[in-house]
All heavy atoms as an XYZ file, in Angstrom:
786
protein
N       1.640     -9.682    -13.125
C       0.557    -10.617    -13.368
C       0.960    -11.974    -12.804
O       2.095    -12.402    -12.941
C       0.298    -10.694    -14.868
C      -0.943    -11.403    -15.241
S      -2.422    -10.426    -15.545
C      -1.852     -9.022    -16.425
N       0.009    -12.642    -12.190
C       0.276    -13.923    -11.564
C       0.233    -15.040    -12.606
O      -0.820    -15.368    -13.129
C      -0.746    -14.182    -10.466
C      -0.426    -15.390     -9.635
O       0.240    -16.315    -10.093
N      -0.889    -15.390     -8.413
N       1.385    -15.614    -12.899
C       1.485    -16.670    -13.889
C       0.759    -17.946    -13.500
O       0.480    -18.785    -14.351
N       0.444    -18.112    -12.228
C      -0.265    -19.316    -11.790
C      -1.710    -19.334    -12.262
O      -2.299    -20.397    -12.400
C      -0.231    -19.444    -10.265
C       1.164    -19.709     -9.717
C       1.156    -19.847     -8.215
N       0.639    -18.609     -7.628
C       0.020    -18.528     -6.470
N      -0.204    -19.598     -5.743
N      -0.397    -17.371     -6.007
N      -2.297    -18.178    -12.484
C      -3.705    -18.154    -12.900
C      -3.898    -17.692    -14.334
O      -4.953    -17.909    -14.912
C      -4.575    -17.284    -11.968
C      -4.157    -15.817    -12.020
C      -4.553    -17.830    -10.550
C      -5.133    -14.876    -11.349
N      -2.900    -17.059    -14.899
C      -3.062    -16.506    -16.245
C      -2.976    -17.597    -17.304
O      -2.000    -18.324    -17.383
C      -2.014    -15.438    -16.524
C      -2.256    -14.724    -17.838
C      -1.277    -13.601    -18.078
O      -0.299    -13.456    -17.366
N      -1.546    -12.817    -19.089
N      -4.043    -17.710    -18.069
C      -4.077    -18.591    -19.231
C      -5.204    -18.116    -20.140
O      -5.885    -17.136    -19.845
C      -4.234    -20.069    -18.840
C      -5.538    -20.398    -18.131
O      -6.521    -19.621    -18.234
O      -5.603    -21.443    -17.466
N      -5.395    -18.809    -21.248
C      -6.390    -18.404    -22.241
C      -7.806    -18.386    -21.657
O      -8.577    -17.461    -21.912
C      -6.314    -19.358    -23.434
C      -7.137    -18.932    -24.619
C      -6.826    -19.789    -25.836
C      -7.811    -20.924    -25.909
N      -7.716    -21.716    -27.135
N      -8.146    -19.387    -20.858
C      -9.487    -19.452    -20.278
C      -9.736    -18.337    -19.272
O     -10.825    -17.757    -19.243
C      -9.736    -20.811    -19.621
C      -9.848    -21.928    -20.620
O     -10.207    -21.709    -21.774
N      -9.527    -23.137    -20.192
N      -8.738    -18.048    -18.448
C      -8.886    -16.973    -17.476
C      -8.973    -15.626    -18.180
O      -9.772    -14.765    -17.798
C      -7.727    -16.992    -16.461
O      -7.646    -18.302    -15.880
C      -7.952    -15.978    -15.357
N      -8.173    -15.434    -19.218
C      -8.276    -14.203    -20.013
C      -9.690    -14.039    -20.568
O     -10.260    -12.949    -20.528
C      -7.283    -14.221    -21.184
C      -5.841    -14.062    -20.766
O      -5.582    -13.680    -19.601
O      -4.963    -14.324    -21.613
N     -10.272    -15.135    -21.079
C     -11.625    -15.095    -21.633
C     -12.648    -14.753    -20.543
O     -13.559    -13.946    -20.762
C     -11.957    -16.427    -22.302
C     -13.260    -16.434    -23.035
C     -13.489    -15.608    -24.125
C     -14.281    -17.296    -22.645
C     -14.691    -15.617    -24.804
C     -15.490    -17.317    -23.324
C     -15.702    -16.477    -24.402
N     -12.481    -15.338    -19.365
C     -13.364    -15.028    -18.237
C     -13.313    -13.544    -17.897
O     -14.343    -12.884    -17.755
C     -12.975    -15.862    -17.008
C     -13.654    -15.456    -15.694
C     -15.161    -15.687    -15.762
C     -13.032    -16.206    -14.528
N     -12.118    -12.992    -17.791
C     -11.985    -11.589    -17.417
C     -12.534    -10.665    -18.497
O     -13.143     -9.631    -18.192
C     -10.532    -11.251    -17.086
C     -10.023    -11.932    -15.834
C      -8.667    -12.077    -15.621
C     -10.882    -12.442    -14.873
C      -8.185    -12.691    -14.479
C     -10.424    -13.063    -13.730
C      -9.067    -13.190    -13.531
N     -12.349    -11.034    -19.764
C     -12.936    -10.238    -20.846
C     -14.464    -10.282    -20.776
O     -15.134     -9.274    -21.028
C     -12.439    -10.718    -22.212
C     -10.988    -10.383    -22.481
C     -10.685     -8.892    -22.390
O     -11.446     -8.061    -22.885
N      -9.594     -8.562    -21.738
N     -15.012    -11.432    -20.421
C     -16.467    -11.550    -20.272
C     -16.963    -10.649    -19.138
O     -17.975     -9.953    -19.293
C     -16.851    -13.005    -20.002
N     -16.257    -10.643    -18.023
C     -16.658     -9.799    -16.889
C     -16.577     -8.326    -17.275
O     -17.473     -7.533    -16.967
C     -15.799    -10.107    -15.646
C     -16.110    -11.526    -15.142
C     -16.023     -9.074    -14.543
C     -15.146    -12.064    -14.114
N     -15.519     -7.950    -17.984
C     -15.370     -6.560    -18.406
C     -16.443     -6.133    -19.410
O     -16.722     -4.941    -19.550
C     -13.981     -6.342    -19.002
C     -12.829     -6.378    -18.002
C     -11.495     -6.403    -18.734
C     -12.898     -5.188    -17.047
N     -17.081     -7.097    -20.071
C     -18.149     -6.781    -21.023
C     -19.465     -6.457    -20.330
O     -20.372     -5.892    -20.957
C     -18.346     -7.947    -21.994
N     -19.588     -6.786    -19.053
C     -20.821     -6.506    -18.313
C     -20.935     -5.014    -18.025
O     -19.939     -4.362    -17.707
C     -20.848     -7.315    -17.017
C     -20.770     -8.823    -17.204
C     -20.539     -9.515    -15.876
C     -22.020     -9.341    -17.888
N     -22.149     -4.491    -18.134
C     -22.324     -3.048    -18.003
C     -23.160     -2.607    -16.806
O     -23.061     -1.457    -16.395
C     -22.945     -2.484    -19.283
C     -22.034     -2.650    -20.490
C     -22.642     -2.110    -21.771
O     -23.791     -1.612    -21.741
O     -21.958     -2.183    -22.807
N     -23.980     -3.481    -16.266
C     -24.857     -3.075    -15.158
C     -24.835     -4.142    -14.069
O     -24.495     -5.308    -14.331
C     -26.312     -2.911    -15.644
O     -26.815     -4.207    -16.037
C     -26.429     -1.916    -16.790
N     -25.245     -3.769    -12.861
C     -25.372     -4.790    -11.815
C     -26.334     -5.907    -12.216
O     -26.082     -7.077    -11.924
C     -25.898     -4.003    -10.612
C     -25.361     -2.623    -10.820
C     -25.437     -2.415    -12.314
N     -27.419     -5.584    -12.910
C     -28.362     -6.608    -13.361
C     -27.673     -7.604    -14.291
O     -27.878     -8.815    -14.175
C     -29.562     -5.969    -14.060
C     -30.520     -6.959    -14.673
C     -31.152     -7.941    -13.695
O     -31.345     -7.586    -12.514
O     -31.428     -9.084    -14.110
N     -26.857     -7.112    -15.212
C     -26.102     -8.013    -16.086
C     -25.154     -8.895    -15.278
O     -24.982    -10.083    -15.579
C     -25.321     -7.224    -17.136
C     -26.175     -6.580    -18.184
C     -25.394     -5.776    -19.201
O     -24.151     -5.639    -19.075
O     -26.038     -5.283    -20.138
N     -24.536     -8.325    -14.258
C     -23.640     -9.100    -13.394
C     -24.402    -10.202    -12.675
O     -23.930    -11.342    -12.614
C     -22.954     -8.187    -12.385
S     -21.727     -7.094    -13.106
N     -25.561     -9.864    -12.129
C     -26.369    -10.887    -11.476
C     -26.689    -12.025    -12.436
O     -26.563    -13.198    -12.094
C     -27.676    -10.297    -10.926
C     -27.551     -9.701     -9.551
C     -27.447     -8.331     -9.367
C     -27.547    -10.515     -8.415
C     -27.341     -7.777     -8.103
C     -27.437     -9.978     -7.144
C     -27.337     -8.606     -6.985
O     -27.224     -8.066     -5.736
N     -27.110    -11.688    -13.630
C     -27.476    -12.703    -14.613
C     -26.282    -13.585    -14.975
O     -26.382    -14.816    -15.007
C     -28.050    -12.040    -15.859
C     -29.415    -11.414    -15.610
C     -29.918    -10.611    -16.761
N     -29.972    -11.418    -17.978
C     -30.115    -10.891    -19.191
N     -30.221     -9.597    -19.358
N     -30.151    -11.676    -20.252
N     -25.141    -12.967    -15.249
C     -23.948    -13.709    -15.649
C     -23.433    -14.594    -14.516
O     -23.180    -15.788    -14.694
C     -22.856    -12.739    -16.107
C     -21.571    -13.416    -16.480
C     -21.481    -14.176    -17.632
C     -20.447    -13.289    -15.680
C     -20.291    -14.812    -17.978
C     -19.256    -13.907    -16.019
C     -19.181    -14.667    -17.173
N     -23.272    -14.010    -13.326
C     -22.698    -14.767    -12.223
C     -23.637    -15.842    -11.708
O     -23.180    -16.874    -11.210
C     -22.221    -13.835    -11.102
C     -20.905    -13.204    -11.403
C     -20.834    -11.921    -11.930
C     -19.721    -13.885    -11.193
C     -19.623    -11.334    -12.237
C     -18.493    -13.312    -11.499
C     -18.446    -12.032    -12.013
N     -24.948    -15.638    -11.845
C     -25.882    -16.693    -11.472
C     -25.722    -17.900    -12.392
O     -25.837    -19.049    -11.964
C     -27.318    -16.187    -11.518
C     -28.320    -17.176    -10.958
C     -29.716    -16.607    -10.829
O     -29.871    -15.372    -10.776
O     -30.665    -17.419    -10.804
N     -25.435    -17.641    -13.655
C     -25.179    -18.739    -14.593
C     -23.801    -19.368    -14.370
O     -23.639    -20.578    -14.502
C     -25.252    -18.240    -16.040
C     -26.664    -17.963    -16.508
O     -27.628    -18.356    -15.820
O     -26.812    -17.337    -17.575
N     -22.821    -18.562    -14.050
C     -21.438    -19.026    -13.953
C     -21.127    -19.760    -12.649
O     -20.418    -20.769    -12.655
C     -20.482    -17.828    -14.100
C     -18.991    -18.128    -14.041
C     -18.571    -18.958    -15.252
C     -18.208    -16.831    -13.992
N     -21.641    -19.241    -11.553
C     -21.247    -19.725    -10.222
C     -22.409    -20.394     -9.503
O     -23.573    -20.074     -9.749
C     -20.791    -18.554     -9.351
S     -19.410    -17.616     -9.991
N     -22.056    -21.252     -8.573
C     -23.066    -21.751     -7.649
C     -23.335    -20.652     -6.634
O     -22.520    -19.721     -6.458
C     -22.594    -23.014     -6.908
O     -21.461    -22.667     -6.082
C     -22.215    -24.124     -7.880
N     -24.454    -20.750     -5.939
C     -24.772    -19.761     -4.907
C     -23.679    -19.715     -3.840
O     -23.210    -18.622     -3.476
C     -26.172    -20.009     -4.301
C     -26.410    -19.114     -3.095
C     -27.255    -19.795     -5.355
N     -23.196    -20.860     -3.326
C     -22.119    -20.797     -2.321
C     -20.832    -20.145     -2.848
O     -20.154    -19.426     -2.111
C     -21.875    -22.262     -1.946
C     -23.169    -22.948     -2.241
C     -23.711    -22.238     -3.447
N     -20.489    -20.387     -4.113
C     -19.287    -19.759     -4.682
C     -19.443    -18.244     -4.716
O     -18.522    -17.504     -4.341
C     -19.027    -20.270     -6.100
C     -18.548    -21.698     -6.166
C     -18.558    -22.276     -7.562
O     -19.320    -21.794     -8.444
O     -17.801    -23.242     -7.793
N     -20.592    -17.785     -5.154
C     -20.825    -16.351     -5.245
C     -20.874    -15.721     -3.860
O     -20.309    -14.644     -3.633
C     -22.127    -16.078     -6.009
C     -22.383    -14.645     -6.406
C     -21.210    -14.049     -7.173
C     -23.657    -14.567     -7.227
N     -21.521    -16.396     -2.915
C     -21.574    -15.883     -1.539
C     -20.172    -15.816     -0.934
O     -19.838    -14.860     -0.235
C     -22.486    -16.759     -0.672
C     -23.942    -16.684     -1.046
C     -24.535    -15.366     -0.651
C     -26.037    -15.377     -0.855
N     -26.634    -14.089     -0.550
N     -19.336    -16.822     -1.214
C     -17.968    -16.829     -0.676
C     -17.154    -15.668     -1.238
O     -16.427    -14.992     -0.499
C     -17.281    -18.158     -0.976
N     -17.278    -15.420     -2.545
C     -16.538    -14.305     -3.149
C     -17.014    -12.965     -2.598
O     -16.197    -12.097     -2.272
C     -16.676    -14.329     -4.665
C     -15.892    -15.424     -5.326
S     -15.879    -15.300     -7.135
C     -17.572    -15.675     -7.536
N     -18.317    -12.798     -2.489
C     -18.837    -11.520     -1.988
C     -18.469    -11.326     -0.521
O     -18.174    -10.207     -0.089
C     -20.349    -11.413     -2.210
O     -21.041    -12.407     -1.525
N     -18.437    -12.423      0.246
C     -18.026    -12.338      1.643
C     -16.562    -11.916      1.756
O     -16.219    -11.050      2.560
C     -18.248    -13.677      2.348
C     -17.894    -13.652      3.821
C     -18.003    -15.029      4.436
O     -17.241    -15.932      4.081
N     -18.950    -15.185      5.339
N     -15.693    -12.512      0.931
C     -14.269    -12.142      0.973
C     -14.064    -10.682      0.602
O     -13.238     -9.988      1.199
C     -13.453    -13.059      0.059
C     -13.268    -14.451      0.633
C     -12.221    -15.256     -0.116
N     -12.550    -15.484     -1.508
C     -13.242    -16.515     -1.962
N     -13.708    -17.421     -1.118
N     -13.481    -16.650     -3.254
N     -14.817    -10.198     -0.371
C     -14.709     -8.796     -0.755
C     -15.154     -7.892      0.397
O     -14.491     -6.888      0.696
C     -15.533     -8.515     -2.016
C     -15.439     -7.108     -2.576
C     -14.007     -6.776     -3.005
C     -16.403     -6.946     -3.741
N     -16.249     -8.244      1.056
C     -16.722     -7.457      2.204
C     -15.688     -7.476      3.325
O     -15.418     -6.437      3.947
C     -18.062     -8.002      2.694
N     -15.103     -8.641      3.581
C     -14.062     -8.756      4.610
C     -12.874     -7.863      4.255
O     -12.361     -7.121      5.106
C     -13.620    -10.230      4.783
C     -12.329    -10.331      5.590
C     -14.733    -11.045      5.434
N     -12.437     -7.912      3.017
C     -11.303     -7.088      2.595
C     -11.615     -5.606      2.767
O     -10.760     -4.835      3.218
C     -10.948     -7.389      1.135
N     -12.820     -5.219      2.419
C     -13.210     -3.810      2.558
C     -13.186     -3.392      4.028
O     -12.678     -2.316      4.368
C     -14.592     -3.589      1.942
C     -14.913     -2.160      1.735
N     -15.927     -1.531      2.415
C     -14.344     -1.216      0.928
C     -15.983     -0.272      2.027
N     -15.026     -0.055      1.141
N     -13.714     -4.242      4.883
C     -13.707     -3.930      6.315
C     -12.284     -3.885      6.872
O     -11.949     -2.991      7.652
C     -14.562     -4.948      7.067
C     -16.038     -4.847      6.706
S     -17.046     -6.156      7.418
C     -17.218     -5.529      9.083
N     -11.442     -4.830      6.460
C     -10.045     -4.813      6.903
C      -9.323     -3.559      6.415
O      -8.507     -2.977      7.144
C      -9.307     -6.063      6.410
C      -9.622     -7.371      7.114
C      -9.043     -8.546      6.341
C      -9.108     -7.356      8.551
N      -9.627     -3.139      5.200
C      -8.970     -1.944      4.666
C      -9.390     -0.690      5.424
O      -8.699      0.319      5.381
C      -9.244     -1.785      3.168
O     -10.577     -1.388      2.935
N     -10.523     -0.789      6.120
C     -10.981      0.313      6.965
C     -10.645      0.068      8.437
O     -11.255      0.642      9.331
C     -12.480      0.536      6.777
C     -12.792      1.246      5.509
N     -13.076      0.575      4.341
C     -12.842      2.568      5.213
C     -13.300      1.457      3.377
N     -13.147      2.666      3.876
N      -9.677     -0.835      8.657
C      -9.113     -1.111      9.987
C     -10.128     -1.656     10.990
O     -10.009     -1.427     12.193
C      -8.440      0.150     10.573
C      -7.441      0.811      9.665
C      -6.299     -0.110      9.340
C      -5.278      0.600      8.472
N      -4.495     -0.303      7.681
N     -11.111     -2.390     10.496
C     -12.086     -3.018     11.393
C     -11.436     -4.226     12.060
O     -10.573     -4.894     11.478
C     -13.320     -3.457     10.609
C     -14.045     -2.327      9.900
C     -14.844     -1.430     10.833
N     -15.858     -2.159     11.554
C     -17.067     -2.449     11.086
N     -17.424     -2.052      9.880
N     -17.926     -3.128     11.816
N     -11.850     -4.531     13.270
C     -11.269     -5.641     14.026
C     -11.974     -6.950     13.658
O     -13.125     -6.958     13.223
C     -11.338     -5.405     15.549
C     -10.492     -4.193     15.939
C     -12.766     -5.235     16.014
N     -11.233     -8.050     13.858
C     -11.728     -9.366     13.477
C     -13.102     -9.664     14.075
O     -13.978    -10.184     13.398
C     -10.735    -10.457     13.902
C      -9.612    -10.725     12.934
C      -9.004     -9.711     12.207
C      -9.143    -12.014     12.761
C      -7.968     -9.975     11.339
C      -8.100    -12.292     11.892
C      -7.519    -11.271     11.181
O      -6.498    -11.547     10.317
N     -13.290     -9.362     15.354
C     -14.554     -9.717     16.004
C     -15.738     -9.017     15.346
O     -16.807     -9.606     15.188
C     -14.508     -9.416     17.503
O     -14.223     -8.040     17.733
N     -15.565     -7.767     14.946
C     -16.636     -7.046     14.243
C     -16.894     -7.670     12.873
O     -18.046     -7.798     12.447
C     -16.278     -5.570     14.052
C     -16.304     -4.778     15.337
O     -16.878     -5.268     16.341
O     -15.751     -3.663     15.347
N     -15.821     -8.050     12.189
C     -15.950     -8.635     10.854
C     -16.669     -9.978     10.932
O     -17.563    -10.260     10.128
C     -14.571     -8.765     10.184
C     -13.962     -7.374      9.971
C     -14.676     -9.515      8.863
C     -12.510     -7.377      9.538
N     -16.307    -10.796     11.926
C     -16.977    -12.087     12.114
C     -18.464    -11.874     12.345
O     -19.301    -12.521     11.708
C     -16.356    -12.868     13.295
C     -17.225    -14.060     13.681
C     -14.951    -13.334     12.960
N     -18.822    -10.940     13.232
C     -20.237    -10.761     13.556
C     -21.029    -10.166     12.399
O     -22.193    -10.503     12.213
C     -20.398     -9.913     14.817
O     -19.957     -8.593     14.610
N     -20.412     -9.309     11.602
C     -21.141     -8.675     10.500
C     -21.196     -9.517      9.234
O     -22.152     -9.403      8.463
C     -20.529     -7.304     10.179
C     -20.839     -6.275     11.241
C     -20.375     -4.887     10.854
O     -20.506     -4.513      9.663
O     -19.871     -4.191     11.751
N     -20.181    -10.332      8.995
C     -20.131    -11.083      7.732
C     -20.362    -12.578      7.898
O     -20.688    -13.247      6.927
C     -18.773    -10.908      7.033
O     -17.755    -11.528      7.831
C     -18.454     -9.439      6.792
N     -20.131    -13.089      9.104
C     -20.207    -14.534      9.316
C     -18.967    -15.272      8.839
O     -18.917    -16.498      8.876
N     -17.959    -14.543      8.401
C     -16.716    -15.153      7.930
C     -15.954    -15.762      9.101
O     -15.985    -15.241     10.218
C     -15.841    -14.112      7.234
N     -15.267    -16.852      8.832
C     -14.425    -17.460      9.863
C     -13.162    -16.629     10.035
O     -12.767    -15.871      9.137
C     -14.048    -18.886      9.458
O     -13.173    -18.868      8.345
N     -12.509    -16.807     11.170
C     -11.250    -16.087     11.379
C     -10.188    -16.560     10.390
O      -9.311    -15.783     10.008
C     -10.745    -16.237     12.830
O     -10.633    -17.619     13.148
C     -11.695    -15.560     13.814
N     -10.280    -17.824      9.960
C      -9.336    -18.325      8.947
C      -9.526    -17.582      7.630
O      -8.546    -17.186      6.975
C      -9.516    -19.821      8.740
N     -10.775    -17.358      7.228
C     -11.048    -16.598      5.998
C     -10.547    -15.179      6.140
O      -9.915    -14.635      5.227
C     -12.561    -16.611      5.687
O     -12.947    -17.948      5.387
C     -12.891    -15.700      4.513
N     -10.801    -14.568      7.277
C     -10.355    -13.193      7.504
C      -8.833    -13.120      7.427
O      -8.271    -12.209      6.817
C     -10.880    -12.664      8.852
C     -12.410    -12.622      8.830
C     -10.303    -11.283      9.156
C     -13.051    -12.385     10.191
N      -8.146    -14.094      8.005
C      -6.678    -14.122      7.958
C      -6.173    -14.255      6.530
O      -5.206    -13.585      6.143
C      -6.130    -15.275      8.799
O      -6.391    -15.057     10.161
N      -6.804    -15.126      5.725
C      -6.378    -15.293      4.327
C      -6.588    -14.000      3.541
O      -5.723    -13.598      2.753
C      -7.142    -16.446      3.673
C      -6.633    -17.815      4.070
C      -7.204    -18.918      3.198
N      -8.652    -19.039      3.300
C      -9.295    -19.760      4.220
N      -8.605    -20.433      5.120
N     -10.610    -19.820      4.219
N      -7.722    -13.362      3.764
C      -7.984    -12.097      3.071
C      -6.987    -11.036      3.526
O      -6.454    -10.284      2.705
C      -9.442    -11.637      3.301
C      -9.654    -10.221      2.786
C     -10.422    -12.600      2.645
N      -6.695    -11.004      4.800
C      -5.735    -10.027      5.326
C      -4.354    -10.242      4.716
O      -3.655     -9.283      4.374
C      -5.675    -10.117      6.851
C      -4.980     -8.936      7.461
O      -5.225     -7.790      7.086
N      -4.111     -9.200      8.423
N      -3.981    -11.498      4.535
C      -2.688    -11.806      3.909
C      -2.668    -11.277      2.467
O      -1.674    -10.717      2.011
C      -2.434    -13.314      3.953
C      -1.060    -13.718      3.491
C      -0.759    -15.199      3.698
N      -1.932    -16.041      3.551
C      -2.430    -16.829      4.519
N      -1.858    -16.921      5.674
N      -3.503    -17.555      4.302
N      -3.783    -11.431      1.755
C      -3.867    -10.899      0.384
C      -3.769     -9.380      0.380
O      -3.137     -8.797     -0.509
C      -5.178    -11.322     -0.277
O      -5.191    -12.698     -0.511
N      -4.405     -8.749      1.340
C      -4.319     -7.284      1.420
C      -2.885     -6.826      1.662
O      -2.439     -5.834      1.091
C      -5.211     -6.744      2.544
C      -6.690     -6.614      2.250
C      -7.456     -6.289      3.529
C      -6.944     -5.543      1.200
N      -2.176     -7.547      2.507
C      -0.825     -7.132      2.882
C       0.262     -7.594      1.916
O       1.263     -6.894      1.748
C      -0.497     -7.641      4.293
C      -1.316     -6.945      5.340
O      -1.503     -5.732      5.298
N      -1.839     -7.697      6.287
N       0.072     -8.749      1.302
C       1.141     -9.325      0.493
C       0.697     -9.706     -0.917
O       1.454    -10.334     -1.649
C       1.719    -10.569      1.181
C       2.204    -10.296      2.571
C       1.496    -10.763      3.681
C       3.352     -9.544      2.791
C       1.933    -10.502      4.972
C       3.791     -9.271      4.075
C       3.078     -9.758      5.162
O       3.505     -9.490      6.418
N      -0.502     -9.336     -1.299
C      -1.045     -9.725     -2.594
C      -0.653     -8.774     -3.701
O       0.366     -8.072     -3.632
N      -1.472     -8.731     -4.715
C      -1.195     -7.949     -5.924
C      -1.844     -6.573     -5.929
O      -1.884     -5.914     -6.968
C      -1.679     -8.736     -7.146
O      -1.041     -9.978     -7.218
N      -2.386     -6.148     -4.807
C      -3.054     -4.849     -4.646
C      -4.336     -4.725     -5.460
O      -4.804     -3.620     -5.733
C      -2.107     -3.680     -4.970
C      -0.924     -3.618     -4.018
O      -1.110     -3.942     -2.825
O       0.175     -3.248     -4.463
N      -4.923     -5.864     -5.827
C      -6.181     -5.841     -6.566
C      -7.329     -5.286     -5.750
O      -8.161     -4.530     -6.272
N      -7.381     -5.663     -4.475
C      -8.430     -5.116     -3.611
C      -8.329     -3.599     -3.543
O      -9.324     -2.889     -3.687
C      -8.337     -5.682     -2.191
C      -8.838     -7.091     -2.000
C      -8.000     -8.071     -1.462
C     -10.146     -7.455     -2.296
C      -8.454     -9.363     -1.235
C     -10.610     -8.737     -2.075
C      -9.758     -9.685     -1.541
O     -10.216    -10.966     -1.316
N      -7.133     -3.102     -3.306
C      -6.954     -1.653     -3.169
C      -7.329     -0.915     -4.446
O      -7.911      0.165     -4.409
C      -5.519     -1.328     -2.750
C      -5.177     -1.790     -1.348
C      -6.116     -1.265     -0.269
O      -6.553     -0.091     -0.352
O      -6.437     -2.032      0.652
N      -6.998     -1.495     -5.581
C      -7.359     -0.901     -6.861
C      -8.874     -0.746     -6.972
O      -9.388      0.333     -7.302
C      -6.826     -1.761     -8.005
C      -7.236     -1.362     -9.415
C      -6.619     -0.020     -9.799
C      -6.837     -2.444    -10.398
N      -9.592     -1.818     -6.669
C     -11.044     -1.789     -6.755
C     -11.636     -0.832     -5.723
O     -12.525     -0.027     -6.048
C     -11.624     -3.209     -6.578
C     -13.127     -3.178     -6.369
C     -11.275     -4.072     -7.778
N     -11.149     -0.878     -4.493
C     -11.710     -0.013     -3.454
C     -11.487      1.459     -3.765
O     -12.361      2.291     -3.530
C     -11.135     -0.359     -2.073
C     -11.488     -1.738     -1.596
C     -10.644     -2.418     -0.741
C     -12.653     -2.369     -2.002
C     -10.953     -3.693     -0.299
C     -12.979     -3.649     -1.567
C     -12.121     -4.304     -0.705
N     -10.316      1.795     -4.307
C     -10.063      3.200     -4.638
C     -11.022      3.689     -5.715
O     -11.474      4.824     -5.696
C      -8.609      3.423     -5.059
O      -8.343      2.801     -6.301
N     -11.359      2.814     -6.649
C     -12.315      3.192     -7.697
C     -13.741      3.230     -7.176
O     -14.517      4.113     -7.544
C     -12.199      2.248     -8.881
C     -10.881      2.452     -9.616
C     -10.728      1.560    -10.796
N      -9.426      1.769    -11.408
C      -8.916      0.998    -12.340
N      -9.621     -0.031    -12.800
N      -7.730      1.247    -12.838
N     -14.094      2.283     -6.323
C     -15.445      2.276     -5.764
C     -15.682      3.456     -4.832
O     -16.796      3.975     -4.767
C     -15.706      0.968     -5.017
C     -15.883     -0.274     -5.867
C     -15.999     -1.510     -4.989
C     -17.093     -0.149     -6.779
N     -14.651      3.874     -4.108
C     -14.794      5.002     -3.199
C     -15.124      6.285     -3.940
O     -15.698      7.217     -3.359
C     -13.522      5.192     -2.349
C     -13.365      4.115     -1.293
O     -14.355      3.407     -0.996
O     -12.245      3.972     -0.761
N     -14.791      6.343     -5.217
C     -15.077      7.536     -6.028
C     -16.521      7.563     -6.512
O     -17.004      8.584     -6.964
C     -14.135      7.608     -7.235
C     -12.700      7.820     -6.835
C     -11.795      7.779     -8.041
C     -10.335      7.876     -7.604
N      -9.421      7.745     -8.737
N     -17.211      6.405     -6.406
C     -18.593      6.307     -6.879
C     -19.544      6.364     -5.692
O     -19.178      6.038     -4.572
C     -18.819      4.974     -7.615
C     -18.064      4.852     -8.904
C     -18.416      3.554     -9.569
C     -17.729      3.445    -10.917
N     -18.167      2.264    -11.643
N     -20.764      6.747     -5.959
C     -21.793      6.723     -4.925
C     -22.709      5.543     -5.167
O     -23.052      5.244     -6.304
C     -22.595      8.019     -4.964
C     -21.826      9.212     -4.445
C     -22.703     10.438     -4.335
O     -23.904     10.295     -4.024
O     -22.190     11.534     -4.560
N     -23.131      4.904     -4.099
C     -24.046      3.769     -4.208
C     -25.337      4.062     -3.499
O     -25.461      4.757     -2.598
C     -23.418      2.493     -3.616
C     -22.263      2.018     -4.462
C     -20.963      2.392     -4.187
C     -22.511      1.178     -5.533
C     -19.915      1.948     -4.953
C     -21.465      0.724     -6.309
C     -20.176      1.112     -6.019
């Protein structure tokens, strides 16, 4: 666990997210919690990470997501040297159908 982010408030945030049960509930909660740019940035980073995990090239990722190469590089660094959170989520999402 990353001690730089772990505290009582972050624990409460994560418990709140885990209490959500449907995409509609997520939309409602995150619309209240985040600004539109914050939510768009998070969803963009997740899409970038997913594309990188599927070995997509930077130029394709830029054209499909609009992410800067700097953002793609930061996400790639997290994929390679982070806490494996992306991989955990992707492995679970791959088991579900959308």
